[in-house]
Structures are given as C-alpha cells and as structure tokens.
Biotite code that builds the C-alpha atoms (Angstrom):
import biotite.structure as struc

atoms = struc.array([
    struc.Atom([-0.954, -57.559, 76.801], chain_id="A", res_id=1, res_name="UNK", atom_name="CA", element="C"),
    struc.Atom([-3.529, -55.181, 75.667], chain_id="A", res_id=2, res_name="UNK", atom_name="CA", element="C"),
    struc.Atom([-4.040, -53.732, 72.118], chain_id="A", res_id=3, res_name="UNK", atom_name="CA", element="C"),
    struc.Atom([-4.128, -49.990, 71.797], chain_id="A", res_id=4, res_name="UNK", atom_name="CA", element="C"),
    struc.Atom([-6.332, -48.095, 69.330], chain_id="A", res_id=5, res_name="UNK", atom_name="CA", element="C"),
    struc.Atom([-5.006, -44.608, 68.654], chain_id="A", res_id=6, res_name="UNK", atom_name="CA", element="C"),
    struc.Atom([-7.007, -41.779, 67.206], chain_id="A", res_id=7, res_name="UNK", atom_name="CA", element="C"),
    struc.Atom([-4.284, -39.930, 65.202], chain_id="A", res_id=8, res_name="UNK", atom_name="CA", element="C"),
    struc.Atom([-4.104, -37.415, 62.378], chain_id="A", res_id=9, res_name="UNK", atom_name="CA", element="C"),
    struc.Atom([-4.997, -34.460, 64.736], chain_id="A", res_id=10, res_name="UNK", atom_name="CA", element="C"),
    struc.Atom([-2.403, -33.467, 63.620], chain_id="A", res_id=11, res_name="UNK", atom_name="CA", element="C"),
    struc.Atom([-0.052, -35.829, 61.724], chain_id="A", res_id=12, res_name="UNK", atom_name="CA", element="C"),
    struc.Atom([3.071, -34.300, 63.205], chain_id="A", res_id=13, res_name="UNK", atom_name="CA", element="C"),
    struc.Atom([2.044, -35.608, 66.728], chain_id="A", res_id=14, res_name="UNK", atom_name="CA", element="C"),
    struc.Atom([0.834, -38.926, 65.546], chain_id="A", res_id=15, res_name="UNK", atom_name="CA", element="C"),
    struc.Atom([4.425, -39.993, 64.504], chain_id="A", res_id=16, res_name="UNK", atom_name="CA", element="C"),
    struc.Atom([6.054, -39.537, 67.890], chain_id="A", res_id=17, res_name="UNK", atom_name="CA", element="C"),
    struc.Atom([3.119, -41.136, 69.672], chain_id="A", res_id=18, res_name="UNK", atom_name="CA", element="C"),
    struc.Atom([3.545, -44.250, 67.380], chain_id="A", res_id=19, res_name="UNK", atom_name="CA", element="C"),
    struc.Atom([7.310, -44.305, 67.921], chain_id="A", res_id=20, res_name="UNK", atom_name="CA", element="C"),
    struc.Atom([7.216, -43.541, 71.593], chain_id="A", res_id=21, res_name="UNK", atom_name="CA", element="C"),
    struc.Atom([4.708, -46.303, 72.197], chain_id="A", res_id=22, res_name="UNK", atom_name="CA", element="C"),
    struc.Atom([6.308, -49.091, 70.287], chain_id="A", res_id=23, res_name="UNK", atom_name="CA", element="C"),
    struc.Atom([9.786, -48.353, 71.459], chain_id="A", res_id=24, res_name="UNK", atom_name="CA", element="C"),
    struc.Atom([8.506, -47.692, 74.993], chain_id="A", res_id=25, res_name="UNK", atom_name="CA", element="C"),
    struc.Atom([7.004, -51.114, 75.162], chain_id="A", res_id=26, res_name="UNK", atom_name="CA", element="C"),
    struc.Atom([10.082, -52.670, 73.665], chain_id="A", res_id=27, res_name="UNK", atom_name="CA", element="C"),
    struc.Atom([12.367, -51.033, 76.193], chain_id="A", res_id=28, res_name="UNK", atom_name="CA", element="C"),
    struc.Atom([10.045, -52.114, 79.102], chain_id="A", res_id=29, res_name="UNK", atom_name="CA", element="C"),
    struc.Atom([9.894, -55.814, 77.959], chain_id="A", res_id=30, res_name="UNK", atom_name="CA", element="C"),
    struc.Atom([13.651, -55.825, 77.599], chain_id="A", res_id=31, res_name="UNK", atom_name="CA", element="C"),
    struc.Atom([13.854, -57.684, 74.168], chain_id="A", res_id=32, res_name="UNK", atom_name="CA", element="C"),
    struc.Atom([12.890, -57.147, 70.587], chain_id="A", res_id=33, res_name="UNK", atom_name="CA", element="C"),
    struc.Atom([9.240, -56.838, 70.593], chain_id="A", res_id=34, res_name="UNK", atom_name="CA", element="C"),
    struc.Atom([6.667, -54.333, 69.320], chain_id="A", res_id=35, res_name="UNK", atom_name="CA", element="C"),
    struc.Atom([3.053, -54.156, 70.431], chain_id="A", res_id=36, res_name="UNK", atom_name="CA", element="C"),
    struc.Atom([0.076, -54.354, 68.085], chain_id="A", res_id=37, res_name="UNK", atom_name="CA", element="C"),
    struc.Atom([-1.432, -50.973, 67.509], chain_id="A", res_id=38, res_name="UNK", atom_name="CA", element="C"),
    struc.Atom([-4.247, -49.807, 65.179], chain_id="A", res_id=39, res_name="UNK", atom_name="CA", element="C"),
    struc.Atom([-4.277, -46.069, 64.170], chain_id="A", res_id=40, res_name="UNK", atom_name="CA", element="C"),
    struc.Atom([-7.426, -44.373, 62.873], chain_id="A", res_id=41, res_name="UNK", atom_name="CA", element="C"),
    struc.Atom([-6.160, -41.247, 61.077], chain_id="A", res_id=42, res_name="UNK", atom_name="CA", element="C"),
    struc.Atom([-8.723, -38.460, 61.383], chain_id="A", res_id=43, res_name="UNK", atom_name="CA", element="C"),
    struc.Atom([-8.658, -34.854, 60.023], chain_id="A", res_id=44, res_name="UNK", atom_name="CA", element="C"),
    struc.Atom([-7.471, -31.928, 62.133], chain_id="A", res_id=45, res_name="UNK", atom_name="CA", element="C"),
    struc.Atom([-9.100, -29.734, 59.373], chain_id="A", res_id=46, res_name="UNK", atom_name="CA", element="C"),
    struc.Atom([-12.404, -31.043, 60.672], chain_id="A", res_id=47, res_name="UNK", atom_name="CA", element="C"),
    struc.Atom([-11.733, -31.221, 64.318], chain_id="A", res_id=48, res_name="UNK", atom_name="CA", element="C"),
    struc.Atom([-10.341, -27.680, 64.819], chain_id="A", res_id=49, res_name="UNK", atom_name="CA", element="C"),
    struc.Atom([-13.324, -25.782, 63.128], chain_id="A", res_id=50, res_name="UNK", atom_name="CA", element="C"),
    struc.Atom([-15.925, -27.886, 65.152], chain_id="A", res_id=51, res_name="UNK", atom_name="CA", element="C"),
    struc.Atom([-14.107, -27.239, 68.338], chain_id="A", res_id=52, res_name="UNK", atom_name="CA", element="C"),
    struc.Atom([-13.740, -23.527, 67.693], chain_id="A", res_id=53, res_name="UNK", atom_name="CA", element="C"),
    struc.Atom([-17.420, -23.266, 66.903], chain_id="A", res_id=54, res_name="UNK", atom_name="CA", element="C"),
    struc.Atom([-18.335, -25.245, 70.142], chain_id="A", res_id=55, res_name="UNK", atom_name="CA", element="C"),
    struc.Atom([-20.018, -28.011, 68.141], chain_id="A", res_id=56, res_name="UNK", atom_name="CA", element="C"),
    struc.Atom([-19.636, -30.628, 70.789], chain_id="A", res_id=57, res_name="UNK", atom_name="CA", element="C"),
    struc.Atom([-22.070, -33.058, 69.717], chain_id="A", res_id=58, res_name="UNK", atom_name="CA", element="C"),
    struc.Atom([-20.596, -33.157, 66.231], chain_id="A", res_id=59, res_name="UNK", atom_name="CA", element="C"),
    struc.Atom([-17.108, -33.694, 67.762], chain_id="A", res_id=60, res_name="UNK", atom_name="CA", element="C"),
    struc.Atom([-18.471, -36.605, 69.827], chain_id="A", res_id=61, res_name="UNK", atom_name="CA", element="C"),
    struc.Atom([-19.951, -38.204, 66.807], chain_id="A", res_id=62, res_name="UNK", atom_name="CA", element="C"),
    struc.Atom([-16.895, -37.668, 64.690], chain_id="A", res_id=63, res_name="UNK", atom_name="CA", element="C"),
    struc.Atom([-14.513, -39.155, 67.283], chain_id="A", res_id=64, res_name="UNK", atom_name="CA", element="C"),
    struc.Atom([-16.899, -41.992, 68.169], chain_id="A", res_id=65, res_name="UNK", atom_name="CA", element="C"),
    struc.Atom([-17.054, -43.116, 64.622], chain_id="A", res_id=66, res_name="UNK", atom_name="CA", element="C"),
    struc.Atom([-13.312, -43.518, 64.713], chain_id="A", res_id=67, res_name="UNK", atom_name="CA", element="C"),
    struc.Atom([-13.400, -45.306, 68.114], chain_id="A", res_id=68, res_name="UNK", atom_name="CA", element="C"),
    struc.Atom([-15.876, -47.683, 66.932], chain_id="A", res_id=69, res_name="UNK", atom_name="CA", element="C"),
    struc.Atom([-13.584, -48.573, 63.969], chain_id="A", res_id=70, res_name="UNK", atom_name="CA", element="C"),
    struc.Atom([-10.789, -49.215, 66.470], chain_id="A", res_id=71, res_name="UNK", atom_name="CA", element="C"),
    struc.Atom([-13.051, -51.506, 68.626], chain_id="A", res_id=72, res_name="UNK", atom_name="CA", element="C"),
    struc.Atom([-14.071, -53.302, 65.514], chain_id="A", res_id=73, res_name="UNK", atom_name="CA", element="C"),
    struc.Atom([-10.359, -53.895, 64.814], chain_id="A", res_id=74, res_name="UNK", atom_name="CA", element="C"),
    struc.Atom([-9.962, -55.684, 68.138], chain_id="A", res_id=75, res_name="UNK", atom_name="CA", element="C"),
    struc.Atom([-8.498, -52.868, 70.279], chain_id="A", res_id=76, res_name="UNK", atom_name="CA", element="C"),
    struc.Atom([-8.872, -53.274, 74.028], chain_id="A", res_id=77, res_name="UNK", atom_name="CA", element="C"),
    struc.Atom([-8.665, -49.555, 74.707], chain_id="A", res_id=78, res_name="UNK", atom_name="CA", element="C"),
    struc.Atom([-8.290, -46.219, 72.868], chain_id="A", res_id=79, res_name="UNK", atom_name="CA", element="C"),
    struc.Atom([-6.689, -42.719, 73.229], chain_id="A", res_id=80, res_name="UNK", atom_name="CA", element="C"),
    struc.Atom([-7.027, -39.416, 71.411], chain_id="A", res_id=81, res_name="UNK", atom_name="CA", element="C"),
    struc.Atom([-3.554, -38.114, 70.378], chain_id="A", res_id=82, res_name="UNK", atom_name="CA", element="C"),
    struc.Atom([-4.614, -34.509, 70.788], chain_id="A", res_id=83, res_name="UNK", atom_name="CA", element="C"),
    struc.Atom([-5.648, -32.273, 73.651], chain_id="A", res_id=84, res_name="UNK", atom_name="CA", element="C"),
    struc.Atom([-8.487, -30.456, 71.728], chain_id="A", res_id=85, res_name="UNK", atom_name="CA", element="C"),
    struc.Atom([-10.491, -33.677, 71.235], chain_id="A", res_id=86, res_name="UNK", atom_name="CA", element="C"),
    struc.Atom([-10.586, -34.001, 75.060], chain_id="A", res_id=87, res_name="UNK", atom_name="CA", element="C"),
    struc.Atom([-13.056, -31.145, 75.276], chain_id="A", res_id=88, res_name="UNK", atom_name="CA", element="C"),
    struc.Atom([-15.651, -33.977, 74.614], chain_id="A", res_id=89, res_name="UNK", atom_name="CA", element="C"),
    struc.Atom([-13.707, -36.648, 76.588], chain_id="A", res_id=90, res_name="UNK", atom_name="CA", element="C"),
    struc.Atom([-16.306, -37.111, 79.295], chain_id="A", res_id=91, res_name="UNK", atom_name="CA", element="C"),
    struc.Atom([-19.087, -37.393, 76.768], chain_id="A", res_id=92, res_name="UNK", atom_name="CA", element="C"),
    struc.Atom([-17.122, -39.920, 74.660], chain_id="A", res_id=93, res_name="UNK", atom_name="CA", element="C"),
    struc.Atom([-16.285, -42.030, 77.666], chain_id="A", res_id=94, res_name="UNK", atom_name="CA", element="C"),
    struc.Atom([-20.024, -42.531, 78.308], chain_id="A", res_id=95, res_name="UNK", atom_name="CA", element="C"),
    struc.Atom([-20.698, -43.809, 74.774], chain_id="A", res_id=96, res_name="UNK", atom_name="CA", element="C"),
    struc.Atom([-17.346, -45.487, 73.836], chain_id="A", res_id=97, res_name="UNK", atom_name="CA", element="C"),
    struc.Atom([-17.428, -49.216, 73.282], chain_id="A", res_id=98, res_name="UNK", atom_name="CA", element="C"),
    struc.Atom([-13.836, -49.453, 74.755], chain_id="A", res_id=99, res_name="UNK", atom_name="CA", element="C"),
    struc.Atom([-12.054, -47.759, 77.632], chain_id="A", res_id=100, res_name="UNK", atom_name="CA", element="C"),
    struc.Atom([-10.322, -44.411, 76.944], chain_id="A", res_id=101, res_name="UNK", atom_name="CA", element="C"),
    struc.Atom([-7.045, -42.994, 78.464], chain_id="A", res_id=102, res_name="UNK", atom_name="CA", element="C"),
    struc.Atom([-7.071, -39.258, 79.049], chain_id="A", res_id=103, res_name="UNK", atom_name="CA", element="C"),
    struc.Atom([-4.083, -37.031, 78.163], chain_id="A", res_id=104, res_name="UNK", atom_name="CA", element="C"),
    struc.Atom([-5.453, -34.439, 80.585], chain_id="A", res_id=105, res_name="UNK", atom_name="CA", element="C"),
    struc.Atom([-5.532, -36.794, 83.538], chain_id="A", res_id=106, res_name="UNK", atom_name="CA", element="C"),
    struc.Atom([-2.253, -38.195, 82.644], chain_id="A", res_id=107, res_name="UNK", atom_name="CA", element="C"),
    struc.Atom([-0.769, -34.582, 82.536], chain_id="A", res_id=108, res_name="UNK", atom_name="CA", element="C"),
    struc.Atom([-2.334, -33.762, 85.862], chain_id="A", res_id=109, res_name="UNK", atom_name="CA", element="C"),
    struc.Atom([-0.878, -36.801, 87.542], chain_id="A", res_id=110, res_name="UNK", atom_name="CA", element="C"),
    struc.Atom([2.622, -35.916, 86.393], chain_id="A", res_id=111, res_name="UNK", atom_name="CA", element="C"),
    struc.Atom([2.148, -32.188, 87.506], chain_id="A", res_id=112, res_name="UNK", atom_name="CA", element="C"),
    struc.Atom([1.122, -33.461, 90.973], chain_id="A", res_id=113, res_name="UNK", atom_name="CA", element="C"),
    struc.Atom([4.112, -35.847, 91.150], chain_id="A", res_id=114, res_name="UNK", atom_name="CA", element="C"),
    struc.Atom([6.462, -32.945, 90.350], chain_id="A", res_id=115, res_name="UNK", atom_name="CA", element="C"),
    struc.Atom([4.727, -30.761, 93.055], chain_id="A", res_id=116, res_name="UNK", atom_name="CA", element="C"),
    struc.Atom([3.497, -28.025, 90.817], chain_id="A", res_id=117, res_name="UNK", atom_name="CA", element="C"),
    struc.Atom([0.885, -25.733, 92.303], chain_id="A", res_id=118, res_name="UNK", atom_name="CA", element="C"),
    struc.Atom([0.457, -23.422, 89.301], chain_id="A", res_id=119, res_name="UNK", atom_name="CA", element="C"),
    struc.Atom([1.116, -24.098, 85.621], chain_id="A", res_id=120, res_name="UNK", atom_name="CA", element="C"),
    struc.Atom([0.966, -22.036, 82.310], chain_id="A", res_id=121, res_name="UNK", atom_name="CA", element="C"),
    struc.Atom([-1.214, -23.629, 79.652], chain_id="A", res_id=122, res_name="UNK", atom_name="CA", element="C"),
    struc.Atom([-0.589, -22.988, 75.881], chain_id="A", res_id=123, res_name="UNK", atom_name="CA", element="C"),
    struc.Atom([-2.657, -24.724, 73.277], chain_id="A", res_id=124, res_name="UNK", atom_name="CA", element="C"),
    struc.Atom([-5.465, -24.342, 70.735], chain_id="A", res_id=125, res_name="UNK", atom_name="CA", element="C"),
    struc.Atom([-8.206, -21.864, 71.568], chain_id="A", res_id=126, res_name="UNK", atom_name="CA", element="C"),
    struc.Atom([-10.456, -24.737, 72.553], chain_id="A", res_id=127, res_name="UNK", atom_name="CA", element="C"),
    struc.Atom([-7.894, -26.116, 75.017], chain_id="A", res_id=128, res_name="UNK", atom_name="CA", element="C"),
    struc.Atom([-7.230, -22.632, 76.461], chain_id="A", res_id=129, res_name="UNK", atom_name="CA", element="C"),
    struc.Atom([-10.628, -21.408, 76.767], chain_id="A", res_id=130, res_name="UNK", atom_name="CA", element="C"),
    struc.Atom([-13.189, -24.240, 77.051], chain_id="A", res_id=131, res_name="UNK", atom_name="CA", element="C"),
    struc.Atom([-12.328, -25.165, 80.588], chain_id="A", res_id=132, res_name="UNK", atom_name="CA", element="C"),
    struc.Atom([-12.092, -28.979, 80.000], chain_id="A", res_id=133, res_name="UNK", atom_name="CA", element="C"),
    struc.Atom([-8.404, -28.793, 80.881], chain_id="A", res_id=134, res_name="UNK", atom_name="CA", element="C"),
    struc.Atom([-8.640, -26.489, 83.954], chain_id="A", res_id=135, res_name="UNK", atom_name="CA", element="C"),
    struc.Atom([-11.446, -28.461, 85.553], chain_id="A", res_id=136, res_name="UNK", atom_name="CA", element="C"),
    struc.Atom([-9.595, -31.480, 86.799], chain_id="A", res_id=137, res_name="UNK", atom_name="CA", element="C"),
    struc.Atom([-6.415, -29.439, 87.585], chain_id="A", res_id=138, res_name="UNK", atom_name="CA", element="C"),
    struc.Atom([-8.533, -27.056, 89.853], chain_id="A", res_id=139, res_name="UNK", atom_name="CA", element="C"),
    struc.Atom([-10.369, -30.010, 91.453], chain_id="A", res_id=140, res_name="UNK", atom_name="CA", element="C"),
    struc.Atom([-6.977, -31.298, 92.550], chain_id="A", res_id=141, res_name="UNK", atom_name="CA", element="C"),
    struc.Atom([-5.624, -27.893, 93.677], chain_id="A", res_id=142, res_name="UNK", atom_name="CA", element="C"),
    struc.Atom([-3.406, -26.975, 90.695], chain_id="A", res_id=143, res_name="UNK", atom_name="CA", element="C"),
    struc.Atom([-3.981, -23.573, 89.296], chain_id="A", res_id=144, res_name="UNK", atom_name="CA", element="C"),
    struc.Atom([-3.858, -23.053, 85.438], chain_id="A", res_id=145, res_name="UNK", atom_name="CA", element="C"),
    struc.Atom([-3.100, -19.766, 83.910], chain_id="A", res_id=146, res_name="UNK", atom_name="CA", element="C"),
    struc.Atom([-3.432, -18.777, 80.177], chain_id="A", res_id=147, res_name="UNK", atom_name="CA", element="C"),
    struc.Atom([-2.476, -15.812, 78.077], chain_id="A", res_id=148, res_name="UNK", atom_name="CA", element="C"),
    struc.Atom([-4.700, -12.841, 77.511], chain_id="A", res_id=149, res_name="UNK", atom_name="CA", element="C"),
    struc.Atom([-6.983, -12.923, 74.517], chain_id="A", res_id=150, res_name="UNK", atom_name="CA", element="C"),
    struc.Atom([-4.773, -11.280, 72.011], chain_id="A", res_id=151, res_name="UNK", atom_name="CA", element="C"),
    struc.Atom([-1.918, -13.700, 72.838], chain_id="A", res_id=152, res_name="UNK", atom_name="CA", element="C"),
    struc.Atom([-4.422, -16.771, 72.842], chain_id="A", res_id=153, res_name="UNK", atom_name="CA", element="C"),
    struc.Atom([-5.342, -15.860, 69.355], chain_id="A", res_id=154, res_name="UNK", atom_name="CA", element="C"),
    struc.Atom([-1.718, -15.544, 68.173], chain_id="A", res_id=155, res_name="UNK", atom_name="CA", element="C"),
    struc.Atom([-0.957, -18.921, 69.764], chain_id="A", res_id=156, res_name="UNK", atom_name="CA", element="C"),
    struc.Atom([-3.851, -20.639, 68.149], chain_id="A", res_id=157, res_name="UNK", atom_name="CA", element="C"),
    struc.Atom([-3.222, -19.204, 64.748], chain_id="A", res_id=158, res_name="UNK", atom_name="CA", element="C"),
    struc.Atom([0.364, -20.335, 64.613], chain_id="A", res_id=159, res_name="UNK", atom_name="CA", element="C"),
    struc.Atom([-0.501, -23.841, 65.896], chain_id="A", res_id=160, res_name="UNK", atom_name="CA", element="C"),
    struc.Atom([-3.133, -24.137, 63.146], chain_id="A", res_id=161, res_name="UNK", atom_name="CA", element="C"),
    struc.Atom([-1.297, -22.468, 60.224], chain_id="A", res_id=162, res_name="UNK", atom_name="CA", element="C"),
    struc.Atom([2.204, -23.447, 60.957], chain_id="A", res_id=163, res_name="UNK", atom_name="CA", element="C"),
    struc.Atom([2.645, -26.394, 63.470], chain_id="A", res_id=164, res_name="UNK", atom_name="CA", element="C"),
    struc.Atom([-0.196, -28.360, 62.203], chain_id="A", res_id=165, res_name="UNK", atom_name="CA", element="C"),
    struc.Atom([1.341, -28.166, 58.816], chain_id="A", res_id=166, res_name="UNK", atom_name="CA", element="C"),
    struc.Atom([4.726, -29.417, 59.978], chain_id="A", res_id=167, res_name="UNK", atom_name="CA", element="C"),
    struc.Atom([6.274, -25.846, 59.786], chain_id="A", res_id=168, res_name="UNK", atom_name="CA", element="C"),
    struc.Atom([8.483, -24.395, 62.591], chain_id="A", res_id=169, res_name="UNK", atom_name="CA", element="C"),
    struc.Atom([9.753, -20.891, 61.794], chain_id="A", res_id=170, res_name="UNK", atom_name="CA", element="C"),
    struc.Atom([12.710, -19.579, 63.764], chain_id="A", res_id=171, res_name="UNK", atom_name="CA", element="C"),
    struc.Atom([10.870, -16.259, 64.597], chain_id="A", res_id=172, res_name="UNK", atom_name="CA", element="C"),
    struc.Atom([7.743, -18.148, 65.640], chain_id="A", res_id=173, res_name="UNK", atom_name="CA", element="C"),
    struc.Atom([9.681, -20.425, 67.910], chain_id="A", res_id=174, res_name="UNK", atom_name="CA", element="C"),
    struc.Atom([11.387, -17.365, 69.497], chain_id="A", res_id=175, res_name="UNK", atom_name="CA", element="C"),
    struc.Atom([8.039, -15.686, 69.949], chain_id="A", res_id=176, res_name="UNK", atom_name="CA", element="C"),
    struc.Atom([6.635, -18.791, 71.650], chain_id="A", res_id=177, res_name="UNK", atom_name="CA", element="C"),
    struc.Atom([9.593, -18.929, 74.054], chain_id="A", res_id=178, res_name="UNK", atom_name="CA", element="C"),
    struc.Atom([9.100, -15.259, 74.976], chain_id="A", res_id=179, res_name="UNK", atom_name="CA", element="C"),
    struc.Atom([5.469, -15.770, 75.658], chain_id="A", res_id=180, res_name="UNK", atom_name="CA", element="C"),
    struc.Atom([6.110, -18.642, 77.832], chain_id="A", res_id=181, res_name="UNK", atom_name="CA", element="C"),
    struc.Atom([9.028, -17.138, 79.852], chain_id="A", res_id=182, res_name="UNK", atom_name="CA", element="C"),
    struc.Atom([7.119, -13.824, 80.298], chain_id="A", res_id=183, res_name="UNK", atom_name="CA", element="C"),
    struc.Atom([3.879, -15.382, 81.453], chain_id="A", res_id=184, res_name="UNK", atom_name="CA", element="C"),
    struc.Atom([5.568, -17.951, 83.750], chain_id="A", res_id=185, res_name="UNK", atom_name="CA", element="C"),
    struc.Atom([7.440, -15.092, 85.423], chain_id="A", res_id=186, res_name="UNK", atom_name="CA", element="C"),
    struc.Atom([4.324, -12.925, 85.642], chain_id="A", res_id=187, res_name="UNK", atom_name="CA", element="C"),
    struc.Atom([2.231, -15.582, 87.254], chain_id="A", res_id=188, res_name="UNK", atom_name="CA", element="C"),
    struc.Atom([4.838, -17.525, 89.186], chain_id="A", res_id=189, res_name="UNK", atom_name="CA", element="C"),
    struc.Atom([4.029, -20.730, 87.195], chain_id="A", res_id=190, res_name="UNK", atom_name="CA", element="C"),
    struc.Atom([6.216, -23.780, 88.037], chain_id="A", res_id=191, res_name="UNK", atom_name="CA", element="C"),
    struc.Atom([5.999, -25.292, 84.497], chain_id="A", res_id=192, res_name="UNK", atom_name="CA", element="C"),
    struc.Atom([4.660, -24.825, 81.009], chain_id="A", res_id=193, res_name="UNK", atom_name="CA", element="C"),
    struc.Atom([2.020, -27.329, 79.926], chain_id="A", res_id=194, res_name="UNK", atom_name="CA", element="C"),
    struc.Atom([2.414, -28.097, 76.225], chain_id="A", res_id=195, res_name="UNK", atom_name="CA", element="C"),
    struc.Atom([-1.341, -28.206, 75.815], chain_id="A", res_id=196, res_name="UNK", atom_name="CA", element="C"),
    struc.Atom([-1.265, -28.947, 72.053], chain_id="A", res_id=197, res_name="UNK", atom_name="CA", element="C"),
    struc.Atom([0.575, -32.146, 70.799], chain_id="A", res_id=198, res_name="UNK", atom_name="CA", element="C"),
    struc.Atom([2.392, -30.117, 68.100], chain_id="A", res_id=199, res_name="UNK", atom_name="CA", element="C"),
    struc.Atom([4.018, -27.777, 70.688], chain_id="A", res_id=200, res_name="UNK", atom_name="CA", element="C"),
    struc.Atom([6.941, -30.150, 71.390], chain_id="A", res_id=201, res_name="UNK", atom_name="CA", element="C"),
    struc.Atom([8.023, -29.109, 67.771], chain_id="A", res_id=202, res_name="UNK", atom_name="CA", element="C"),
    struc.Atom([8.809, -25.770, 69.206], chain_id="A", res_id=203, res_name="UNK", atom_name="CA", element="C"),
    struc.Atom([9.648, -26.327, 72.895], chain_id="A", res_id=204, res_name="UNK", atom_name="CA", element="C"),
    struc.Atom([11.928, -29.312, 72.445], chain_id="A", res_id=205, res_name="UNK", atom_name="CA", element="C"),
    struc.Atom([14.453, -26.582, 71.517], chain_id="A", res_id=206, res_name="UNK", atom_name="CA", element="C"),
    struc.Atom([14.260, -25.035, 74.883], chain_id="A", res_id=207, res_name="UNK", atom_name="CA", element="C"),
    struc.Atom([14.995, -27.589, 77.603], chain_id="A", res_id=208, res_name="UNK", atom_name="CA", element="C"),
    struc.Atom([15.752, -24.699, 80.073], chain_id="A", res_id=209, res_name="UNK", atom_name="CA", element="C"),
    struc.Atom([11.957, -24.108, 80.326], chain_id="A", res_id=210, res_name="UNK", atom_name="CA", element="C"),
    struc.Atom([10.293, -26.512, 82.909], chain_id="A", res_id=211, res_name="UNK", atom_name="CA", element="C"),
    struc.Atom([7.808, -28.335, 80.737], chain_id="A", res_id=212, res_name="UNK", atom_name="CA", element="C"),
    struc.Atom([4.924, -30.828, 80.951], chain_id="A", res_id=213, res_name="UNK", atom_name="CA", element="C"),
    struc.Atom([5.173, -32.521, 77.560], chain_id="A", res_id=214, res_name="UNK", atom_name="CA", element="C"),
    struc.Atom([1.731, -34.096, 77.196], chain_id="A", res_id=215, res_name="UNK", atom_name="CA", element="C"),
    struc.Atom([2.712, -36.322, 74.315], chain_id="A", res_id=216, res_name="UNK", atom_name="CA", element="C"),
    struc.Atom([5.437, -37.948, 76.300], chain_id="A", res_id=217, res_name="UNK", atom_name="CA", element="C"),
    struc.Atom([3.401, -38.250, 79.459], chain_id="A", res_id=218, res_name="UNK", atom_name="CA", element="C"),
    struc.Atom([0.471, -39.773, 77.518], chain_id="A", res_id=219, res_name="UNK", atom_name="CA", element="C"),
    struc.Atom([2.787, -42.062, 75.836], chain_id="A", res_id=220, res_name="UNK", atom_name="CA", element="C"),
    struc.Atom([4.004, -43.346, 79.134], chain_id="A", res_id=221, res_name="UNK", atom_name="CA", element="C"),
    struc.Atom([0.456, -43.793, 80.357], chain_id="A", res_id=222, res_name="UNK", atom_name="CA", element="C"),
    struc.Atom([-0.428, -45.837, 77.278], chain_id="A", res_id=223, res_name="UNK", atom_name="CA", element="C"),
    struc.Atom([2.659, -48.035, 77.675], chain_id="A", res_id=224, res_name="UNK", atom_name="CA", element="C"),
    struc.Atom([1.550, -48.714, 81.247], chain_id="A", res_id=225, res_name="UNK", atom_name="CA", element="C"),
    struc.Atom([-1.992, -49.682, 79.997], chain_id="A", res_id=226, res_name="UNK", atom_name="CA", element="C"),
    struc.Atom([-0.593, -51.891, 77.107], chain_id="A", res_id=227, res_name="UNK", atom_name="CA", element="C"),
    struc.Atom([1.509, -53.806, 79.605], chain_id="A", res_id=228, res_name="UNK", atom_name="CA", element="C"),
    struc.Atom([-1.043, -54.080, 82.322], chain_id="A", res_id=229, res_name="UNK", atom_name="CA", element="C"),
    struc.Atom([-2.693, -57.460, 83.210], chain_id="A", res_id=230, res_name="UNK", atom_name="CA", element="C"),
])
C-alpha cells in the first residue's frame, strides 16, 4: 500500500473533503476498519492565486516543489495537488518532482470520456479558465471545453476567491452560479459542467439536477486507486 502526500490548503475548504474522501474511500475498498497513512502539506491559497493570476509560473513551480519535497522527505510514495489552479504548472512540476504526481485534470478527462461527453462547460479560477492547461488535454482527446465570456469569468473568479475560499456560500451567489451554468450549458450544448475549482462543490452540491464532473471526488477516487495499487 502506497503512502500519499497531499498538497492542501489551496484552499482549506477543499482539503477537508479530500482527506475524508481518501481515508474513508480506502476503508470502504479494503472492507474493514483501516485508514491509510497520509501526509498533508498545507500551503497558502493567498500566495498561489496572485502568482497564478500574474502568470508567475516559475514562482509557482518553486513554491509547490518546496511542498512536494517536504512530502517526499516524510516518506510519501506519490503526491497530488488538491487544487486545479496549481495544475497550470503540473507538467513542469512532473519534470522536477522527486516523487510521482497524480493529475486532477487527467482524472477529470478520463471520467468525461467514460461518460461519453463531447463538450463540457468549465468554471473555475481565472487561471484555470484562461491559461489553457485544462483545455489542452481535453482537446487532445476530442472533448471540447467552453468557458464564459470575460465579464462572467471575472465574476466567477472573484466570488471563488472572496467567498468560497473563505468558506462562505451566500444564497444569492449560489443562485447566480446555477443560472450561469444552466444558461451556458444550454447555449453551447454542453453535456456537463466541470467544477474546475475544488471549492465549487460547496455551491453545486446543492444542484444535483445539473450534470457535473466533480473534480474533487474524481481525483479522490484516482488517489484511492493509487494508494491501493501494488
């Protein structure tokens, strides 16, 4: 059984369901009372978001690499970033990481293909919606990715940073997110909504009628698979 190292704190509201999902996911899979060993390196979303918005990719690589090295030193066999935004430098991190990494983007893509989606709507931080790191592998495998227009992207990113990252979910904000998703999915004939920020399940878990690709749960399942792999 492999030991996972998790880069958390980006933000805290998503780190908690990652932890619970992984430990109880392993317990359910092994079929008896057992929790896996996990080390969490809690980093700061208030550092990551400004660097990502400014496009300071080398600074992001160095920042996350420092955390991954701490996880490797703690005896972790592999690691994962519990945020989509950090994956804008995933390829660069893979090249220098001392331990293997498991991508939330590739895991989400695999699930989209399993469900037969040909076009999806992506909501997330500005970096996730605009940088192209998310769209690239999807387009490679024939899945179209659509995003909102600039003004709506700004609104989405602002409410993620200033509300969801703080653990705040206002009713009017949740209703606005729902309307944005439904309107754009109809407009673009998208089969599902990608929750492209690990805090977005705080909003969209209220709306099971919207077809969703919940990156947190998808990533958790992939990490449980890796923990239990030979």
